[in-house]
Residue frames relative to the residue before (quaternion, step in Angstrom):
aa qw qx qy qz dx dy dz
M 1.0000 0.0000 0.0000 0.0000 0.00 0.00 0.00
V 0.3396 -0.7787 0.4998 0.1686 3.54 -0.33 1.28
E 0.6489 0.5427 -0.3264 0.4217 3.58 1.00 -0.77
G 0.6858 0.5029 -0.2803 0.4452 3.60 1.14 -0.55
I 0.4739 0.6996 -0.4352 0.3108 3.59 1.20 -0.30
P 0.6642 0.4878 -0.3416 0.4520 3.67 0.81 -0.76
A 0.6180 0.5371 -0.3518 0.4537 3.60 1.05 -0.65
F 0.6609 0.4912 -0.3109 0.4747 3.58 0.99 -0.76
F 0.6357 0.5070 -0.3336 0.4770 3.60 1.01 -0.72
A 0.6575 0.5044 -0.3125 0.4644 3.60 0.96 -0.80
A 0.6843 0.4747 -0.2834 0.4755 3.59 1.04 -0.72
G 0.4771 0.7039 -0.4215 0.3151 3.58 1.24 -0.28
K 0.6621 0.5173 -0.3200 0.4377 3.59 1.01 -0.67
Y 0.6634 0.4949 -0.3044 0.4716 3.61 1.25 -0.23
G 0.6668 -0.5452 0.2812 0.4233 3.56 1.27 0.13
L 0.6840 -0.5145 0.3609 0.3704 3.47 -1.37 0.35
G 0.5890 0.6019 -0.3667 0.3954 3.59 1.08 -0.67
L 0.6779 0.4811 -0.2903 0.4740 3.57 0.91 -0.90
I 0.6303 0.5271 -0.3366 0.4599 3.57 1.01 -0.75
L 0.6497 0.5059 -0.3166 0.4710 3.60 0.98 -0.78
V 0.6432 0.5048 -0.3244 0.4758 3.59 0.97 -0.83
M 0.6459 0.5145 -0.3207 0.4640 3.60 0.94 -0.85
A 0.6518 0.5131 -0.3168 0.4599 3.58 0.94 -0.87
L 0.6619 0.4965 -0.3103 0.4681 3.59 0.95 -0.81
V 0.6546 0.5016 -0.3166 0.4686 3.60 0.96 -0.82
F 0.6576 0.4968 -0.3133 0.4718 3.60 0.91 -0.87
A 0.6615 0.5015 -0.3125 0.4619 3.60 0.93 -0.86
A 0.6764 0.4941 -0.3019 0.4552 3.59 0.84 -0.93
S 0.6793 0.4818 -0.3082 0.4598 3.58 0.89 -0.85
T 0.6352 0.5213 -0.3316 0.4634 3.60 1.04 -0.69
I 0.6718 0.4884 -0.2967 0.4713 3.57 0.88 -0.93
L 0.6581 0.5092 -0.3108 0.4594 3.59 0.92 -0.88
T 0.6397 0.5247 -0.3248 0.4583 3.58 0.97 -0.80
Y 0.6689 0.4943 -0.3015 0.4661 3.59 0.89 -0.93
V 0.6640 0.5058 -0.3144 0.4521 3.59 0.88 -0.89
L 0.6739 0.4930 -0.3039 0.4587 3.60 0.86 -0.93
L 0.6643 0.4986 -0.3129 0.4606 3.59 0.89 -0.86
C 0.6687 0.4972 -0.3065 0.4601 3.59 0.94 -0.83
V 0.6632 0.5063 -0.3148 0.4524 3.58 0.90 -0.88
Y 0.7241 0.4384 -0.2646 0.4621 3.59 0.77 -0.97
S 0.6530 0.4879 -0.3374 0.4710 3.61 0.99 -0.64
T 0.6278 0.5187 -0.3377 0.4720 3.60 1.04 -0.68
A 0.6498 0.5065 -0.3166 0.4701 3.58 0.96 -0.84
S 0.6593 0.4980 -0.3106 0.4698 3.59 0.99 -0.76
L 0.6727 0.4935 -0.3026 0.4609 3.58 0.94 -0.82
Q 0.5870 0.5783 -0.3749 0.4249 3.62 1.12 -0.52
R 0.6857 0.4826 -0.2789 0.4680 3.58 1.12 -0.64
M 0.6463 0.5202 -0.3234 0.4550 3.60 1.21 -0.33
R 0.1952 -0.7512 0.6179 0.1254 3.56 -1.21 0.58
F 0.2078 -0.8157 0.5349 0.0732 3.54 -0.88 1.00
G 0.4625 -0.7343 0.4160 0.2717 3.58 1.23 0.31
A 0.8572 -0.0107 0.0411 0.5131 3.56 -0.75 -1.11
I 0.5933 0.5708 -0.3770 0.4243 3.59 1.09 -0.58
E 0.6200 0.5346 -0.3468 0.4577 3.60 1.06 -0.68
R 0.7105 0.4692 -0.2615 0.4546 3.56 0.95 -0.90
Y 0.8156 0.2344 -0.0927 0.5208 3.59 0.91 -0.92
G 0.2522 0.8154 -0.4918 0.1721 3.59 1.16 0.45
E 0.6579 0.5108 -0.3160 0.4543 3.58 0.94 -0.85
V 0.6431 0.5125 -0.3181 0.4718 3.56 1.01 -0.81
L 0.6597 0.5109 -0.3093 0.4562 3.59 0.90 -0.90
S 0.6780 0.4710 -0.3083 0.4726 3.60 0.90 -0.83
G 0.6314 0.5273 -0.3328 0.4610 3.61 1.05 -0.67
V 0.6432 0.5058 -0.3156 0.4804 3.56 1.01 -0.82
F 0.6414 0.5236 -0.3241 0.4576 3.59 0.97 -0.83
I 0.6585 0.4985 -0.3077 0.4724 3.60 0.93 -0.87
A 0.6426 0.5161 -0.3218 0.4660 3.59 1.01 -0.80
I 0.6494 0.5093 -0.3209 0.4646 3.61 0.97 -0.81
V 0.6419 0.5037 -0.3270 0.4769 3.59 0.95 -0.81
G 0.6424 0.5214 -0.3209 0.4611 3.59 0.99 -0.80
L 0.6584 0.5041 -0.3061 0.4677 3.58 0.96 -0.83
V 0.6342 0.5308 -0.3322 0.4534 3.58 0.97 -0.83
F 0.7197 0.4240 -0.2629 0.4828 3.59 0.86 -0.88
W 0.5994 0.5332 -0.3679 0.4701 3.59 1.19 -0.34
L 0.7103 0.4441 -0.2560 0.4825 3.56 0.98 -0.85
F 0.7830 0.1803 -0.0840 0.5894 3.60 1.04 -0.74
P 0.1256 -0.8365 0.5284 0.0723 3.61 0.31 1.21
V 0.4671 -0.6527 0.5235 0.2858 3.52 -1.15 0.70
L 0.3415 -0.7678 0.5081 0.1892 3.55 -0.75 1.02
């Protein structure tokens, strides 16, 4: 987390203990945020129905990847 680097540098003058506590708090809050977002978004998506996209999703994603490949094959990036 680039935004947190100045906080760690500022806490450096208070010792290694504070830096370790900050690292644990940042890690725990990040992990908790990811877990909560994944659980609630998965639960919400389970209640939704996407019709034809559910049935042909793999085909649609394959066609999209093929189109992107063709575009970059015909118009190479310099």
